[in-house]
C-alpha positions as CSV (number, residue, x, y, z in Angstrom):
1,M,0.0,0.0,-0.3
2,K,1.1,3.3,-0.6
3,V,0.5,7.0,-0.5
4,L,1.4,10.3,-1.9
5,T,3.5,12.9,0.0
6,A,4.7,16.1,-0.5
7,N,5.7,19.5,1.6
8,R,2.9,22.3,0.9
9,L,5.0,25.1,-1.0
10,S,3.4,27.9,0.8
11,D,4.2,26.9,4.7
12,G,6.6,23.8,4.4
13,I,4.1,21.3,6.3
14,A,4.2,17.5,5.4
15,V,0.8,16.9,3.7
16,W,-0.8,14.2,1.9
17,Y,-3.1,13.8,-0.8
18,A,-6.4,13.1,0.2
19,A,-9.9,13.5,-1.6
20,G,-9.0,15.9,-4.2
21,G,-6.6,17.9,-1.9
22,W,-4.1,18.0,0.1
23,A,-4.2,17.0,4.1
24,E,-2.1,17.2,7.1
25,T,-2.4,13.9,8.5
26,V,-1.6,10.8,6.8
27,G,-4.4,9.1,8.2
28,H,-6.5,10.9,5.8
29,A,-4.4,10.1,2.8
30,D,-6.1,8.0,-0.4
31,I,-4.3,4.8,-0.2
32,A,-3.4,3.1,-3.1
33,H,-4.0,-0.9,-3.3
34,D,-1.8,-1.5,-6.7
35,K,0.0,-0.2,-9.5
36,T,-3.1,2.0,-11.5
37,A,-3.7,3.8,-8.6
38,E,-0.2,4.6,-8.0
39,D,0.4,5.8,-11.3
40,R,-2.5,7.9,-11.0
41,L,-1.2,9.7,-7.5
42,E,2.2,9.9,-9.2
43,A,0.1,12.2,-12.2
44,I,-1.4,13.9,-9.3
45,G,1.7,14.8,-7.7
46,A,3.4,15.9,-11.0
47,A,0.6,17.9,-11.9
48,A,0.8,19.6,-8.2
49,A,4.2,20.2,-8.1
50,A,4.0,21.9,-11.9
51,N,1.3,24.2,-10.3
52,N,3.9,25.1,-7.7
53,E,1.3,23.8,-4.9
54,V,3.9,20.9,-3.3
55,V,7.7,20.1,-3.6
56,D,9.4,17.1,-2.8
57,V,6.4,14.9,-4.0
58,N,7.2,10.9,-3.2
59,I,4.7,8.1,-3.2
60,I,5.4,6.0,0.0
61,D,4.8,3.2,1.3
62,V,2.3,2.7,4.4
63,A,1.0,-0.2,6.5
64,I,-2.2,-0.2,8.5
65,V,-2.0,-0.7,12.0
66,D,-4.5,-1.4,14.8
67,G,-6.4,0.2,11.9
68,L,-4.5,3.5,11.5
69,V,-2.6,4.1,8.7
70,E,1.3,4.1,9.7
71,P,4.0,5.0,7.1
72,V,6.9,2.6,7.1
73,R,10.1,4.1,6.9
74,L,11.1,6.2,10.3
75,R,11.7,9.4,8.2
76,E,7.8,9.6,7.0
77,K,7.0,8.1,10.7
78,I,8.7,11.5,11.6
79,R,7.2,13.6,9.1
80,A,3.9,12.6,9.4
81,A,4.4,13.2,13.7
82,G,6.0,16.1,13.9
83,P,9.6,17.5,15.3
84,T,11.3,14.9,17.4
85,I,11.6,17.5,20.5
86,R,8.6,19.1,22.2
87,T,5.8,16.5,22.0
88,D,3.4,18.8,23.4
89,L,4.1,20.6,20.2
90,G,2.7,20.3,16.2
91,K,1.2,16.8,15.0
92,Q,2.4,15.1,17.3
93,A,0.4,16.8,20.4
94,S,-3.0,16.1,18.9
95,P,-5.9,13.7,19.8
96,E,-5.0,11.7,16.6
97,A,-1.7,11.2,17.3
98,A,-2.6,10.3,20.8
99,R,-4.5,7.5,19.9
100,A,-1.9,6.2,17.3
101,A,0.8,6.2,20.0
């Protein structure tokens, strides 16, 4: 399973493609279950980058863990959670992150 991720150009926040737009949490991302869906996400990412909406567009691996979408690689887990310090700030302080922990 894969999702499309990038950084929003306006503020640098990590985002994931979801339902026709960009969500700030990986849990809302559209999940590609096959190569056709991956190709669709790649085309969406390329168009968004060309329109200067996002940068650093990538397709990443995810897994469903206890019913929640979770990136597989450590780098992507950190991008999804937010800074690794001050867990009372950023994405890691959200109620959604607390449920995942």
